[in-house]
Phi, psi and omega in degrees: 000127183265127188234139164249130187242138176225117180206129187272343177276116186303317179297318180289322179299314180293326179296315178297321177300312182296317180299311181294318180295326178296338180252027171089005180275151173253124183268110180285325178198144175232107189242170183233014179210161184297313180297324181291323180296310181304317183294317183295319180293317182289323180288314191267331185049066182293166174290335179196147172248134177247113197229126169287138181298309188260108180237161168299154005272347188268334184058031175247271177233034186304318181292318179298314179296322179293323179294315178298319179294321177299317178298327179289326179280326182234081187307136175083003177302121186288133182226124174248116183262139176243137182223151178283334185232164174278117179232104183299330177303317179300316178301318182295314182300315182300320186275354194300324185274356173066018183259355177077201186057042178225156178208152179222116180233145168287147183299335179301331183292342179298333182286350171258093186303318183292321180293318180295309182295324176298320175298316176301316181293321182293318176296316177302328179277005178098005182275178180239127182232120178240138181300140178305327180294320179295313179301316178303321180287324178293320180293319182296346180288340182296132177246181181294345181266005181244158176304331182300327180299340184277347178289143178279164178308316179296320176297325176294322177297312180300315181299315177300318178289324171304316186288341176280356181092012185280145175282170175300321178298316181293324178295319181298316179297315181299318187265356182055053174228179178273161178295329181295320182293321178296317180300320178297314177299318179298316181296321182292319181302307183297319180299314183290332181270353180070032181249136179295135178289139181225143175278354180272108182306313182296318184293321183288327176297314181297319180295319178294315177298316179299320181291315181295329189262005182277000000 
């Protein structure tokens, strides 16, 4: 798997390079600022980009904007964004084009090597990975006046796992239930939210997130 990495903190950048290389990745470029990131992404067209949101020169959302611009130039370019904080706006921007192959993780997740590498691989494979903290906040936005309020506690659990990009089999394993039970909960969720059922895992995640975040 070919990776372009962007992180302005030298120690963390070197740590991420070592971690990814230890799991069989080839680092095409490891940069520390937005302009260099955009150039590397367009030039190398990696299998996945791992990008810190806040990069020089602005230290606002320079990394995210460089990645989004690269996706406009290279449609479908997989991007996994790392952030220090939960920013729902960043999640919305990543999901805006509806094509998938995107992820949003808090930097704390990097310390769980298996979870982090799994997220990188899923995004590279065209999937959608959203940090559980982001999903929890989106789900919590549901009020008694929204369709989300009609979901049962178990359906909310399934929804959160769906939004993390988990398959029915993975959800069943996580909740210690059968796949048939998960399929039933999924059908109920789509019915209550007024969303068409789809066999495309990525499409259903994007649909649910778009609905919750509108």
